[in-house]
C-alpha positions in Angstrom: 0.0 0.0 0.0 1.4 3.4 -1.0 1.0 6.0 1.7 0.6 9.7 1.0 3.5 11.8 2.2 3.3 14.5 4.9 6.2 16.8 5.7 6.1 18.0 9.3 8.2 20.8 10.7 10.4 20.3 13.8 10.7 23.7 15.6 7.4 24.9 17.0 5.5 21.8 15.9 7.2 18.7 17.4 9.3 20.5 20.0 8.8 23.2 22.6 10.7 25.9 20.5 9.4 29.4 21.2 11.7 31.6 19.1 15.0 31.4 21.0 17.0 29.6 18.3 20.2 27.8 19.3 21.8 25.9 16.4 23.3 23.4 18.7 20.3 22.6 20.9 16.9 21.3 19.8 14.3 21.9 22.5 12.4 19.1 24.2 9.6 17.2 22.5 6.2 18.9 22.8 3.6 17.1 24.9 1.4 14.9 22.7 3.9 15.0 19.7 4.9 11.4 20.1 1.4 10.0 20.0 0.5 12.4 17.2 3.4 11.2 15.0 2.9 7.6 15.9 -0.8 7.8 14.9 0.0 9.8 11.7 2.5 7.2 10.6 -0.1 4.5 10.5 -1.9 6.2 7.6 0.8 8.5 6.1 4.5 8.4 5.3 5.9 11.1 7.6 9.0 13.0 6.9 10.7 15.6 9.1 11.1 19.0 7.4 13.7 21.2 9.0 16.5 23.7 8.2 18.5 22.4 11.3 21.6 20.3 11.0 20.4 16.9 9.7 22.6 14.8 12.1 21.4 16.8 15.1 17.8 16.4 14.0 18.2 12.6 13.5 19.7 12.3 17.0 16.8 14.2 18.4 14.4 11.8 16.6 16.2 8.8 18.0 16.4 10.3 21.5 12.6 10.9 21.5 11.9 7.5 19.9 10.3 9.0 16.8 12.8 7.4 14.4 10.5 4.4 13.9 7.7 6.7 12.6 9.6 9.3 10.5 11.1 7.9 7.3 13.4 10.8 6.4 14.8 14.2 7.4 14.9 16.9 4.7 15.3 20.6 4.2 13.8 20.4 0.7 10.1 21.1 0.1 9.4 17.7 -1.5 6.2 16.9 -3.2 3.7 15.9 -0.5 0.0 15.7 0.2 0.3 18.1 3.2 2.9 20.3 4.9 2.5 21.0 8.7 4.4 24.0 9.9 3.9 26.7 12.6 4.9 29.4 10.1 2.5 28.9 7.2 -0.6 30.3 5.6 -3.0 28.5 3.4 -3.7 30.3 0.1 -7.5 30.1 -0.6 -7.4 31.8 -4.0 -8.0 35.3 -2.7 -4.9 37.6 -2.8 -6.5 40.4 -0.6 -7.4 37.9 2.1 -3.9 36.4 1.8 -2.4 39.9 2.3 -4.5 40.3 5.4 -3.4 37.0 6.7 0.3 38.0 6.1 -0.1 41.4 7.7 -1.7 39.8 10.8 0.3 36.6 11.1 1.7 35.5 14.4 3.1 32.1 15.3 0.9 30.2 17.8 3.3 30.6 20.7 3.2 34.4 20.4 -0.6 34.8 20.5 
């Protein structure tokens, strides 16, 4: 069975990142993230999408026991059925509404 691909962001989605970036430290796993990824992987092929150092991200996945559920780590926006990110806006075909969303955007942890 071929599973649809989902790319999921690391910082601010799977971990407790709140804007204080440190290139050498990935924050702790966010509560509920393990169960979310485990459940998602039953139906979808889940890939981690991050601009962080790939080796550091892979170690983080292993340390948090997510490596069995995530098939790859990439910094490339690969073709996928869905992208999950804390810094994204869905385009619904209306540029004026998109501009309003852009002008008023705030990440979830700053609301």
